[in-house]
Gaussian input, Z-matrix of N, CA and C with variables (Angstrom, degrees):
# hf/3-21g

backbone

0 1
 N
 C     1     B1
 C     2     B2     1     A1
 N     3     B3     2     A2     1     D1
 C     4     B4     3     A3     2     D2
 C     5     B5     4     A4     3     D3
 N     6     B6     5     A5     4     D4
 C     7     B7     6     A6     5     D5
 C     8     B8     7     A7     6     D6
 N     9     B9     8     A8     7     D7
 C    10    B10     9     A9     8     D8
 C    11    B11    10    A10     9     D9
 N    12    B12    11    A11    10    D10
 C    13    B13    12    A12    11    D11
 C    14    B14    13    A13    12    D12
 N    15    B15    14    A14    13    D13
 C    16    B16    15    A15    14    D14
 C    17    B17    16    A16    15    D15
 N    18    B18    17    A17    16    D16
 C    19    B19    18    A18    17    D17
 C    20    B20    19    A19    18    D18
 N    21    B21    20    A20    19    D19
 C    22    B22    21    A21    20    D20
 C    23    B23    22    A22    21    D21
 N    24    B24    23    A23    22    D22
 C    25    B25    24    A24    23    D23
 C    26    B26    25    A25    24    D24
 N    27    B27    26    A26    25    D25
 C    28    B28    27    A27    26    D26
 C    29    B29    28    A28    27    D27
 N    30    B30    29    A29    28    D28
 C    31    B31    30    A30    29    D29
 C    32    B32    31    A31    30    D30
 N    33    B33    32    A32    31    D31
 C    34    B34    33    A33    32    D32
 C    35    B35    34    A34    33    D33
 N    36    B36    35    A35    34    D34
 C    37    B37    36    A36    35    D35
 C    38    B38    37    A37    36    D36
 N    39    B39    38    A38    37    D37
 C    40    B40    39    A39    38    D38
 C    41    B41    40    A40    39    D39
 N    42    B42    41    A41    40    D40
 C    43    B43    42    A42    41    D41
 C    44    B44    43    A43    42    D42
 N    45    B45    44    A44    43    D43
 C    46    B46    45    A45    44    D44
 C    47    B47    46    A46    45    D45
 N    48    B48    47    A47    46    D46
 C    49    B49    48    A48    47    D47
 C    50    B50    49    A49    48    D48
 N    51    B51    50    A50    49    D49
 C    52    B52    51    A51    50    D50
 C    53    B53    52    A52    51    D51
 N    54    B54    53    A53    52    D52
 C    55    B55    54    A54    53    D53
 C    56    B56    55    A55    54    D54
 N    57    B57    56    A56    55    D55
 C    58    B58    57    A57    56    D56
 C    59    B59    58    A58    57    D57
 N    60    B60    59    A59    58    D58
 C    61    B61    60    A60    59    D59
 C    62    B62    61    A61    60    D60
 N    63    B63    62    A62    61    D61
 C    64    B64    63    A63    62    D62
 C    65    B65    64    A64    63    D63
 N    66    B66    65    A65    64    D64
 C    67    B67    66    A66    65    D65
 C    68    B68    67    A67    66    D66
 N    69    B69    68    A68    67    D67
 C    70    B70    69    A69    68    D68
 C    71    B71    70    A70    69    D69
 N    72    B72    71    A71    70    D70
 C    73    B73    72    A72    71    D71
 C    74    B74    73    A73    72    D72
 N    75    B75    74    A74    73    D73
 C    76    B76    75    A75    74    D74
 C    77    B77    76    A76    75    D75
 N    78    B78    77    A77    76    D76
 C    79    B79    78    A78    77    D77
 C    80    B80    79    A79    78    D78
 N    81    B81    80    A80    79    D79
 C    82    B82    81    A81    80    D80
 C    83    B83    82    A82    81    D81
 N    84    B84    83    A83    82    D82
 C    85    B85    84    A84    83    D83
 C    86    B86    85    A85    84    D84
 N    87    B87    86    A86    85    D85
 C    88    B88    87    A87    86    D86
 C    89    B89    88    A88    87    D87
 N    90    B90    89    A89    88    D88
 C    91    B91    90    A90    89    D89
 C    92    B92    91    A91    90    D90
 N    93    B93    92    A92    91    D91
 C    94    B94    93    A93    92    D92
 C    95    B95    94    A94    93    D93
 N    96    B96    95    A95    94    D94
 C    97    B97    96    A96    95    D95
 C    98    B98    97    A97    96    D96
 N    99    B99    98    A98    97    D97
 C   100   B100    99    A99    98    D98
 C   101   B101   100   A100    99    D99
 N   102   B102   101   A101   100   D100
 C   103   B103   102   A102   101   D101
 C   104   B104   103   A103   102   D102
 N   105   B105   104   A104   103   D103
 C   106   B106   105   A105   104   D104
 C   107   B107   106   A106   105   D105
 N   108   B108   107   A107   106   D106
 C   109   B109   108   A108   107   D107
 C   110   B110   109   A109   108   D108
 N   111   B111   110   A110   109   D109
 C   112   B112   111   A111   110   D110
 C   113   B113   112   A112   111   D111
 N   114   B114   113   A113   112   D112
 C   115   B115   114   A114   113   D113
 C   116   B116   115   A115   114   D114
 N   117   B117   116   A116   115   D115
 C   118   B118   117   A117   116   D116
 C   119   B119   118   A118   117   D117
 N   120   B120   119   A119   118   D118
 C   121   B121   120   A120   119   D119
 C   122   B122   121   A121   120   D120
 N   123   B123   122   A122   121   D121
 C   124   B124   123   A123   122   D122
 C   125   B125   124   A124   123   D123
 N   126   B126   125   A125   124   D124
 C   127   B127   126   A126   125   D125
 C   128   B128   127   A127   126   D126
 N   129   B129   128   A128   127   D127
 C   130   B130   129   A129   128   D128
 C   131   B131   130   A130   129   D129
 N   132   B132   131   A131   130   D130
 C   133   B133   132   A132   131   D131
 C   134   B134   133   A133   132   D132
 N   135   B135   134   A134   133   D133
 C   136   B136   135   A135   134   D134
 C   137   B137   136   A136   135   D135
 N   138   B138   137   A137   136   D136
 C   139   B139   138   A138   137   D137
 C   140   B140   139   A139   138   D138
 N   141   B141   140   A140   139   D139
 C   142   B142   141   A141   140   D140
 C   143   B143   142   A142   141   D141
 N   144   B144   143   A143   142   D142
 C   145   B145   144   A144   143   D143
 C   146   B146   145   A145   144   D144
 N   147   B147   146   A146   145   D145
 C   148   B148   147   A147   146   D146
 C   149   B149   148   A148   147   D147
 N   150   B150   149   A149   148   D148
 C   151   B151   150   A150   149   D149
 C   152   B152   151   A151   150   D150
 N   153   B153   152   A152   151   D151
 C   154   B154   153   A153   152   D152
 C   155   B155   154   A154   153   D153
 N   156   B156   155   A155   154   D154
 C   157   B157   156   A156   155   D155
 C   158   B158   157   A157   156   D156
 N   159   B159   158   A158   157   D157
 C   160   B160   159   A159   158   D158
 C   161   B161   160   A160   159   D159
 N   162   B162   161   A161   160   D160
 C   163   B163   162   A162   161   D161
 C   164   B164   163   A163   162   D162
 N   165   B165   164   A164   163   D163
 C   166   B166   165   A165   164   D164
 C   167   B167   166   A166   165   D165
 N   168   B168   167   A167   166   D166
 C   169   B169   168   A168   167   D167
 C   170   B170   169   A169   168   D168
 N   171   B171   170   A170   169   D169
 C   172   B172   171   A171   170   D170
 C   173   B173   172   A172   171   D171
 N   174   B174   173   A173   172   D172
 C   175   B175   174   A174   173   D173
 C   176   B176   175   A175   174   D174
 N   177   B177   176   A176   175   D175
 C   178   B178   177   A177   176   D176
 C   179   B179   178   A178   177   D177
 N   180   B180   179   A179   178   D178
 C   181   B181   180   A180   179   D179
 C   182   B182   181   A181   180   D180
 N   183   B183   182   A182   181   D181
 C   184   B184   183   A183   182   D182
 C   185   B185   184   A184   183   D183
 N   186   B186   185   A185   184   D184
 C   187   B187   186   A186   185   D185
 C   188   B188   187   A187   186   D186
 N   189   B189   188   A188   187   D187
 C   190   B190   189   A189   188   D188
 C   191   B191   190   A190   189   D189
 N   192   B192   191   A191   190   D190
 C   193   B193   192   A192   191   D191
 C   194   B194   193   A193   192   D192
 N   195   B195   194   A194   193   D193
 C   196   B196   195   A195   194   D194
 C   197   B197   196   A196   195   D195
 N   198   B198   197   A197   196   D196
 C   199   B199   198   A198   197   D197
 C   200   B200   199   A199   198   D198
 N   201   B201   200   A200   199   D199
 C   202   B202   201   A201   200   D200
 C   203   B203   202   A202   201   D201
 N   204   B204   203   A203   202   D202
 C   205   B205   204   A204   203   D203
 C   206   B206   205   A205   204   D204
 N   207   B207   206   A206   205   D205
 C   208   B208   207   A207   206   D206
 C   209   B209   208   A208   207   D207
 N   210   B210   209   A209   208   D208
 C   211   B211   210   A210   209   D209
 C   212   B212   211   A211   210   D210
 N   213   B213   212   A212   211   D211
 C   214   B214   213   A213   212   D212
 C   215   B215   214   A214   213   D213
 N   216   B216   215   A215   214   D214
 C   217   B217   216   A216   215   D215
 C   218   B218   217   A217   216   D216
 N   219   B219   218   A218   217   D217
 C   220   B220   219   A219   218   D218
 C   221   B221   220   A220   219   D219
 N   222   B222   221   A221   220   D220
 C   223   B223   222   A222   221   D221
 C   224   B224   223   A223   222   D222
 N   225   B225   224   A224   223   D223
 C   226   B226   225   A225   224   D224
 C   227   B227   226   A226   225   D225
 N   228   B228   227   A227   226   D226
 C   229   B229   228   A228   227   D227
 C   230   B230   229   A229   228   D228
 N   231   B231   230   A230   229   D229
 C   232   B232   231   A231   230   D230
 C   233   B233   232   A232   231   D231
 N   234   B234   233   A233   232   D232
 C   235   B235   234   A234   233   D233
 C   236   B236   235   A235   234   D234
 N   237   B237   236   A236   235   D235
 C   238   B238   237   A237   236   D236
 C   239   B239   238   A238   237   D237
 N   240   B240   239   A239   238   D238
 C   241   B241   240   A240   239   D239
 C   242   B242   241   A241   240   D240
 N   243   B243   242   A242   241   D241
 C   244   B244   243   A243   242   D242
 C   245   B245   244   A244   243   D243
 N   246   B246   245   A245   244   D244
 C   247   B247   246   A246   245   D245
 C   248   B248   247   A247   246   D246
 N   249   B249   248   A248   247   D247
 C   250   B250   249   A249   248   D248
 C   251   B251   250   A250   249   D249
 N   252   B252   251   A251   250   D250
 C   253   B253   252   A252   251   D251
 C   254   B254   253   A253   252   D252
 N   255   B255   254   A254   253   D253
 C   256   B256   255   A255   254   D254
 C   257   B257   256   A256   255   D255
 N   258   B258   257   A257   256   D256
 C   259   B259   258   A258   257   D257
 C   260   B260   259   A259   258   D258
 N   261   B261   260   A260   259   D259
 C   262   B262   261   A261   260   D260
 C   263   B263   262   A262   261   D261
 N   264   B264   263   A263   262   D262
 C   265   B265   264   A264   263   D263
 C   266   B266   265   A265   264   D264
 N   267   B267   266   A266   265   D265
 C   268   B268   267   A267   266   D266
 C   269   B269   268   A268   267   D267
 N   270   B270   269   A269   268   D268
 C   271   B271   270   A270   269   D269
 C   272   B272   271   A271   270   D270
 N   273   B273   272   A272   271   D271
 C   274   B274   273   A273   272   D272
 C   275   B275   274   A274   273   D273
 N   276   B276   275   A275   274   D274
 C   277   B277   276   A276   275   D275
 C   278   B278   277   A277   276   D276
 N   279   B279   278   A278   277   D277
 C   280   B280   279   A279   278   D278
 C   281   B281   280   A280   279   D279
 N   282   B282   281   A281   280   D280
 C   283   B283   282   A282   281   D281
 C   284   B284   283   A283   282   D282
 N   285   B285   284   A284   283   D283
 C   286   B286   285   A285   284   D284
 C   287   B287   286   A286   285   D285
 N   288   B288   287   A287   286   D286
 C   289   B289   288   A288   287   D287
 C   290   B290   289   A289   288   D288
 N   291   B291   290   A290   289   D289
 C   292   B292   291   A291   290   D290
 C   293   B293   292   A292   291   D291
 N   294   B294   293   A293   292   D292
 C   295   B295   294   A294   293   D293
 C   296   B296   295   A295   294   D294
 N   297   B297   296   A296   295   D295
 C   298   B298   297   A297   296   D296
 C   299   B299   298   A298   297   D297

   B1=1.4534
   B2=1.5273
   B3=1.3094
   B4=1.4610
   B5=1.5227
   B6=1.3180
   B7=1.4651
   B8=1.5333
   B9=1.3256
   B10=1.4561
   B11=1.5205
   B12=1.3373
   B13=1.4618
   B14=1.5295
   B15=1.3229
   B16=1.4611
   B17=1.5215
   B18=1.3272
   B19=1.4651
   B20=1.5248
   B21=1.3127
   B22=1.4554
   B23=1.5187
   B24=1.3266
   B25=1.4686
   B26=1.5290
   B27=1.3266
   B28=1.4632
   B29=1.5190
   B30=1.3239
   B31=1.4629
   B32=1.5174
   B33=1.3199
   B34=1.4674
   B35=1.5204
   B36=1.3070
   B37=1.4667
   B38=1.5227
   B39=1.3184
   B40=1.4617
   B41=1.5276
   B42=1.3207
   B43=1.4569
   B44=1.5172
   B45=1.3263
   B46=1.4613
   B47=1.5245
   B48=1.3137
   B49=1.4523
   B50=1.5175
   B51=1.3196
   B52=1.4766
   B53=1.5256
   B54=1.3030
   B55=1.4614
   B56=1.5207
   B57=1.3265
   B58=1.4700
   B59=1.5251
   B60=1.3144
   B61=1.4630
   B62=1.5212
   B63=1.2984
   B64=1.4604
   B65=1.5201
   B66=1.3273
   B67=1.4600
   B68=1.5178
   B69=1.3001
   B70=1.4696
   B71=1.5308
   B72=1.3188
   B73=1.4663
   B74=1.5305
   B75=1.3354
   B76=1.4688
   B77=1.5250
   B78=1.3341
   B79=1.4625
   B80=1.5256
   B81=1.3183
   B82=1.4630
   B83=1.5268
   B84=1.3175
   B85=1.4660
   B86=1.5340
   B87=1.3265
   B88=1.4717
   B89=1.5270
   B90=1.3240
   B91=1.4631
   B92=1.5240
   B93=1.3311
   B94=1.4683
   B95=1.5201
   B96=1.3254
   B97=1.4636
   B98=1.5257
   B99=1.3303
   B100=1.4598
   B101=1.5301
   B102=1.3216
   B103=1.4624
   B104=1.5248
   B105=1.3191
   B106=1.4736
   B107=1.5261
   B108=1.3393
   B109=1.4639
   B110=1.5254
   B111=1.3155
   B112=1.4595
   B113=1.5326
   B114=1.3396
   B115=1.4586
   B116=1.5175
   B117=1.3307
   B118=1.4565
   B119=1.5236
   B120=1.3251
   B121=1.4644
   B122=1.5323
   B123=1.3370
   B124=1.4648
   B125=1.5205
   B126=1.3293
   B127=1.4593
   B128=1.5228
   B129=1.3228
   B130=1.4622
   B131=1.5154
   B132=1.3102
   B133=1.4523
   B134=1.5143
   B135=1.3012
   B136=1.4557
   B137=1.5217
   B138=1.3390
   B139=1.4642
   B140=1.5221
   B141=1.3168
   B142=1.4616
   B143=1.5269
   B144=1.3280
   B145=1.4590
   B146=1.5278
   B147=1.3097
   B148=1.4683
   B149=1.5262
   B150=1.3190
   B151=1.4647
   B152=1.5299
   B153=1.3294
   B154=1.4651
   B155=1.5322
   B156=1.3354
   B157=1.4610
   B158=1.5327
   B159=1.3169
   B160=1.4661
   B161=1.5234
   B162=1.3234
   B163=1.4677
   B164=1.5269
   B165=1.3260
   B166=1.4664
   B167=1.5309
   B168=1.3337
   B169=1.4660
   B170=1.5238
   B171=1.3096
   B172=1.4700
   B173=1.5275
   B174=1.3099
   B175=1.4687
   B176=1.5200
   B177=1.3282
   B178=1.4593
   B179=1.5218
   B180=1.3052
   B181=1.4685
   B182=1.5265
   B183=1.3185
   B184=1.4687
   B185=1.5234
   B186=1.3175
   B187=1.4692
   B188=1.5247
   B189=1.3212
   B190=1.4620
   B191=1.5264
   B192=1.3179
   B193=1.4528
   B194=1.5270
   B195=1.3444
   B196=1.4614
   B197=1.5331
   B198=1.3029
   B199=1.4633
   B200=1.5276
   B201=1.3254
   B202=1.4680
   B203=1.5188
   B204=1.3084
   B205=1.4503
   B206=1.5248
   B207=1.3323
   B208=1.4643
   B209=1.5203
   B210=1.3422
   B211=1.4556
   B212=1.5255
   B213=1.3292
   B214=1.4577
   B215=1.5216
   B216=1.3394
   B217=1.4603
   B218=1.5190
   B219=1.3391
   B220=1.4628
   B221=1.5187
   B222=1.3298
   B223=1.4440
   B224=1.5285
   B225=1.3128
   B226=1.4600
   B227=1.5158
   B228=1.3273
   B229=1.4524
   B230=1.5266
   B231=1.3177
   B232=1.4609
   B233=1.5237
   B234=1.3124
   B235=1.4657
   B236=1.5131
   B237=1.3147
   B238=1.4470
   B239=1.5106
   B240=1.3312
   B241=1.4533
   B242=1.5208
   B243=1.3154
   B244=1.4714
   B245=1.5242
   B246=1.3316
   B247=1.4551
   B248=1.5160
   B249=1.3222
   B250=1.4672
   B251=1.5214
   B252=1.3353
   B253=1.4650
   B254=1.5203
   B255=1.3153
   B256=1.4585
   B257=1.5286
   B258=1.3207
   B259=1.4587
   B260=1.5165
   B261=1.3165
   B262=1.4601
   B263=1.5284
   B264=1.3511
   B265=1.4658
   B266=1.5315
   B267=1.3221
   B268=1.4698
   B269=1.5240
   B270=1.3360
   B271=1.4560
   B272=1.5340
   B273=1.3270
   B274=1.4646
   B275=1.5195
   B276=1.3179
   B277=1.4639
   B278=1.5114
   B279=1.3109
   B280=1.4529
   B281=1.5169
   B282=1.3132
   B283=1.4534
   B284=1.5205
   B285=1.3211
   B286=1.4486
   B287=1.5262
   B288=1.3170
   B289=1.4672
   B290=1.5304
   B291=1.2951
   B292=1.4764
   B293=1.5161
   B294=1.3282
   B295=1.4693
   B296=1.5235
   B297=1.3302
   B298=1.4568
   B299=1.4882
   A1=108.45
   A2=115.75
   A3=122.97
   A4=109.37
   A5=117.40
   A6=120.49
   A7=111.65
   A8=117.50
   A9=121.27
   A10=111.38
   A11=116.48
   A12=121.78
   A13=107.90
   A14=115.00
   A15=120.97
   A16=110.13
   A17=116.38
   A18=120.73
   A19=109.81
   A20=114.80
   A21=122.45
   A22=106.33
   A23=116.50
   A24=122.36
   A25=108.90
   A26=115.44
   A27=121.67
   A28=108.47
   A29=116.24
   A30=121.86
   A31=110.01
   A32=116.28
   A33=121.32
   A34=110.89
   A35=116.21
   A36=122.94
   A37=111.90
   A38=116.71
   A39=121.97
   A40=113.12
   A41=116.94
   A42=121.43
   A43=110.21
   A44=115.70
   A45=120.64
   A46=109.48
   A47=116.48
   A48=121.46
   A49=114.79
   A50=117.84
   A51=121.88
   A52=109.12
   A53=114.82
   A54=118.33
   A55=108.13
   A56=117.56
   A57=118.87
   A58=111.96
   A59=115.25
   A60=120.09
   A61=107.51
   A62=117.21
   A63=119.95
   A64=114.33
   A65=118.25
   A66=118.59
   A67=116.11
   A68=119.51
   A69=120.36
   A70=112.25
   A71=118.24
   A72=120.18
   A73=110.49
   A74=117.50
   A75=120.08
   A76=110.91
   A77=116.44
   A78=120.26
   A79=110.93
   A80=115.99
   A81=120.66
   A82=111.00
   A83=116.41
   A84=119.97
   A85=111.71
   A86=116.78
   A87=120.10
   A88=110.24
   A89=116.61
   A90=120.08
   A91=110.49
   A92=116.60
   A93=121.26
   A94=110.63
   A95=116.53
   A96=120.97
   A97=111.60
   A98=116.46
   A99=120.18
   A100=110.95
   A101=116.55
   A102=119.83
   A103=111.38
   A104=116.91
   A105=119.18
   A106=110.56
   A107=116.73
   A108=119.23
   A109=111.45
   A110=116.53
   A111=121.95
   A112=112.48
   A113=115.95
   A114=120.29
   A115=115.84
   A116=117.61
   A117=120.01
   A118=110.79
   A119=115.41
   A120=121.99
   A121=104.17
   A122=117.68
   A123=121.26
   A124=111.12
   A125=114.70
   A126=122.65
   A127=106.78
   A128=116.54
   A129=119.91
   A130=110.41
   A131=115.18
   A132=121.45
   A133=109.50
   A134=117.33
   A135=120.54
   A136=110.88
   A137=114.92
   A138=122.68
   A139=111.67
   A140=115.04
   A141=120.82
   A142=111.65
   A143=114.24
   A144=121.62
   A145=108.01
   A146=116.79
   A147=120.34
   A148=110.34
   A149=116.87
   A150=120.63
   A151=111.46
   A152=117.50
   A153=119.60
   A154=111.50
   A155=117.77
   A156=120.55
   A157=110.34
   A158=116.91
   A159=120.71
   A160=110.50
   A161=116.77
   A162=120.21
   A163=111.09
   A164=117.81
   A165=121.01
   A166=110.65
   A167=116.65
   A168=120.29
   A169=110.34
   A170=117.13
   A171=121.63
   A172=110.59
   A173=117.52
   A174=121.87
   A175=110.38
   A176=116.44
   A177=121.10
   A178=110.14
   A179=116.57
   A180=121.18
   A181=111.25
   A182=116.87
   A183=121.07
   A184=112.60
   A185=117.92
   A186=120.96
   A187=112.71
   A188=116.86
   A189=120.50
   A190=111.20
   A191=114.83
   A192=121.84
   A193=108.91
   A194=117.21
   A195=118.50
   A196=110.81
   A197=115.61
   A198=123.68
   A199=114.36
   A200=117.96
   A201=119.10
   A202=109.77
   A203=115.72
   A204=123.01
   A205=106.83
   A206=117.00
   A207=120.77
   A208=109.71
   A209=115.64
   A210=121.61
   A211=108.45
   A212=116.48
   A213=122.31
   A214=107.29
   A215=116.56
   A216=122.04
   A217=108.48
   A218=116.19
   A219=121.42
   A220=108.74
   A221=115.72
   A222=122.11
   A223=107.38
   A224=116.11
   A225=121.45
   A226=108.85
   A227=116.38
   A228=120.54
   A229=111.37
   A230=114.18
   A231=121.31
   A232=106.72
   A233=115.49
   A234=119.41
   A235=108.78
   A236=115.28
   A237=120.89
   A238=108.87
   A239=115.79
   A240=122.21
   A241=107.76
   A242=116.45
   A243=122.30
   A244=112.47
   A245=116.62
   A246=121.15
   A247=115.15
   A248=117.52
   A249=122.21
   A250=108.14
   A251=116.52
   A252=122.22
   A253=110.78
   A254=115.79
   A255=122.54
   A256=109.78
   A257=117.12
   A258=123.04
   A259=107.21
   A260=117.43
   A261=121.33
   A262=110.67
   A263=117.66
   A264=120.58
   A265=109.93
   A266=116.43
   A267=119.48
   A268=113.59
   A269=118.12
   A270=120.93
   A271=113.41
   A272=116.95
   A273=120.81
   A274=110.86
   A275=115.26
   A276=122.53
   A277=106.93
   A278=116.35
   A279=120.81
   A280=109.08
   A281=115.73
   A282=121.29
   A283=110.62
   A284=115.70
   A285=122.40
   A286=109.24
   A287=116.67
   A288=120.72
   A289=110.37
   A290=118.21
   A291=121.62
   A292=112.23
   A293=118.00
   A294=121.76
   A295=112.88
   A296=116.04
   A297=120.50
   A298=107.44
   D1=131.25
   D2=-178.30
   D3=-84.88
   D4=119.30
   D5=-178.49
   D6=-80.64
   D7=9.22
   D8=174.50
   D9=-105.32
   D10=5.94
   D11=178.04
   D12=-126.72
   D13=114.25
   D14=-175.44
   D15=-122.40
   D16=147.11
   D17=176.06
   D18=-145.01
   D19=149.83
   D20=171.10
   D21=-125.36
   D22=123.19
   D23=179.72
   D24=-116.79
   D25=122.75
   D26=179.15
   D27=-125.64
   D28=131.32
   D29=176.10
   D30=-133.45
   D31=130.30
   D32=-178.08
   D33=-117.17
   D34=116.89
   D35=174.27
   D36=-104.95
   D37=-36.04
   D38=-163.12
   D39=-104.67
   D40=67.16
   D41=178.18
   D42=-74.02
   D43=138.31
   D44=178.21
   D45=-70.67
   D46=131.03
   D47=177.47
   D48=80.32
   D49=9.64
   D50=179.92
   D51=-132.55
   D52=157.50
   D53=170.64
   D54=-64.54
   D55=143.46
   D56=-179.48
   D57=-66.39
   D58=144.43
   D59=171.23
   D60=-73.48
   D61=148.65
   D62=-174.38
   D63=-80.17
   D64=-37.72
   D65=-166.46
   D66=-130.30
   D67=3.72
   D68=-173.24
   D69=-60.29
   D70=-49.50
   D71=-179.93
   D72=-67.55
   D73=-37.66
   D74=177.10
   D75=-61.87
   D76=-41.71
   D77=178.14
   D78=-63.45
   D79=-41.86
   D80=177.90
   D81=-62.12
   D82=-42.48
   D83=179.05
   D84=-67.03
   D85=-37.06
   D86=177.31
   D87=-65.61
   D88=-40.54
   D89=177.20
   D90=-64.71
   D91=-42.14
   D92=176.34
   D93=-55.39
   D94=-49.42
   D95=-178.15
   D96=-62.12
   D97=-42.90
   D98=-179.83
   D99=-65.11
   D100=-44.72
   D101=-179.80
   D102=-64.32
   D103=-39.76
   D104=176.39
   D105=-61.42
   D106=-38.67
   D107=179.52
   D108=-67.47
   D109=-20.08
   D110=177.74
   D111=-94.43
   D112=7.35
   D113=175.14
   D114=91.27
   D115=11.41
   D116=177.54
   D117=-79.43
   D118=146.22
   D119=166.06
   D120=-86.12
   D121=115.89
   D122=-171.87
   D123=-115.46
   D124=129.88
   D125=170.82
   D126=-103.59
   D127=148.45
   D128=-179.58
   D129=-128.92
   D130=159.12
   D131=176.39
   D132=-160.14
   D133=84.68
   D134=-180.00
   D135=-92.68
   D136=141.37
   D137=178.27
   D138=54.08
   D139=55.01
   D140=-176.62
   D141=-94.36
   D142=145.13
   D143=171.62
   D144=-76.52
   D145=171.37
   D146=178.57
   D147=-57.05
   D148=-44.80
   D149=-178.57
   D150=-63.38
   D151=-48.02
   D152=-177.05
   D153=-72.93
   D154=-29.08
   D155=176.54
   D156=-67.88
   D157=-44.16
   D158=177.07
   D159=-61.15
   D160=-41.37
   D161=179.75
   D162=-65.52
   D163=-41.45
   D164=178.77
   D165=-62.54
   D166=-42.49
   D167=179.11
   D168=-66.84
   D169=-40.70
   D170=178.24
   D171=-62.38
   D172=-45.76
   D173=179.40
   D174=-63.10
   D175=-42.55
   D176=177.59
   D177=-59.72
   D178=-48.91
   D179=-179.26
   D180=-59.04
   D181=-42.55
   D182=-178.89
   D183=-68.93
   D184=-21.00
   D185=-179.54
   D186=-82.82
   D187=-14.77
   D188=-176.78
   D189=-71.64
   D190=144.70
   D191=179.94
   D192=-119.23
   D193=159.76
   D194=177.98
   D195=-56.68
   D196=139.58
   D197=177.35
   D198=66.69
   D199=15.15
   D200=177.05
   D201=-82.00
   D202=165.88
   D203=173.70
   D204=-99.96
   D205=123.42
   D206=-177.80
   D207=-123.54
   D208=137.58
   D209=179.51
   D210=-133.41
   D211=129.81
   D212=176.35
   D213=-115.33
   D214=125.45
   D215=-179.71
   D216=-121.15
   D217=129.72
   D218=178.30
   D219=-132.26
   D220=132.93
   D221=174.74
   D222=-129.38
   D223=119.32
   D224=-177.12
   D225=157.69
   D226=-163.82
   D227=-179.88
   D228=-79.31
   D229=146.15
   D230=171.91
   D231=-139.02
   D232=167.89
   D233=177.45
   D234=-148.58
   D235=164.94
   D236=179.29
   D237=-128.94
   D238=140.04
   D239=176.07
   D240=-141.47
   D241=126.05
   D242=-179.06
   D243=50.62
   D244=40.19
   D245=176.72
   D246=78.66
   D247=5.16
   D248=178.79
   D249=-109.03
   D250=131.41
   D251=-179.46
   D252=-92.46
   D253=143.22
   D254=-179.97
   D255=-131.70
   D256=138.42
   D257=172.78
   D258=-89.81
   D259=138.17
   D260=-172.34
   D261=-102.20
   D262=119.59
   D263=173.89
   D264=-74.10
   D265=164.95
   D266=-173.94
   D267=-68.13
   D268=-20.73
   D269=-177.73
   D270=-102.97
   D271=17.91
   D272=-177.48
   D273=-63.77
   D274=139.35
   D275=173.88
   D276=-123.48
   D277=95.29
   D278=-175.69
   D279=-115.22
   D280=115.12
   D281=175.89
   D282=-118.80
   D283=-33.18
   D284=-179.51
   D285=-128.98
   D286=160.76
   D287=178.09
   D288=-57.07
   D289=-33.53
   D290=179.59
   D291=-64.14
   D292=-21.39
   D293=179.55
   D294=-74.45
   D295=-19.26
   D296=-178.24
   D297=-72.61

């Protein structure tokens, strides 16, 4: 495994208050497997809450080294507000734009 190639794969199927997505976590796991076969050091975080998703991203960021190759993969719901894109954790409660 090449320690100069890092990836974080997150897939969300189980959103609170919504019907489950069918394949998001499976897609994330398939990407994880493919990246590992290509020599990436892969971190995963499927069905993460806002707190655990932030921690996974923080840990991923801290693991990066100068001149490394980094890949972030997300499968699940996202939204846009005022031209800014947001990834949605499974425990998101969004009623107003201010909630984002």
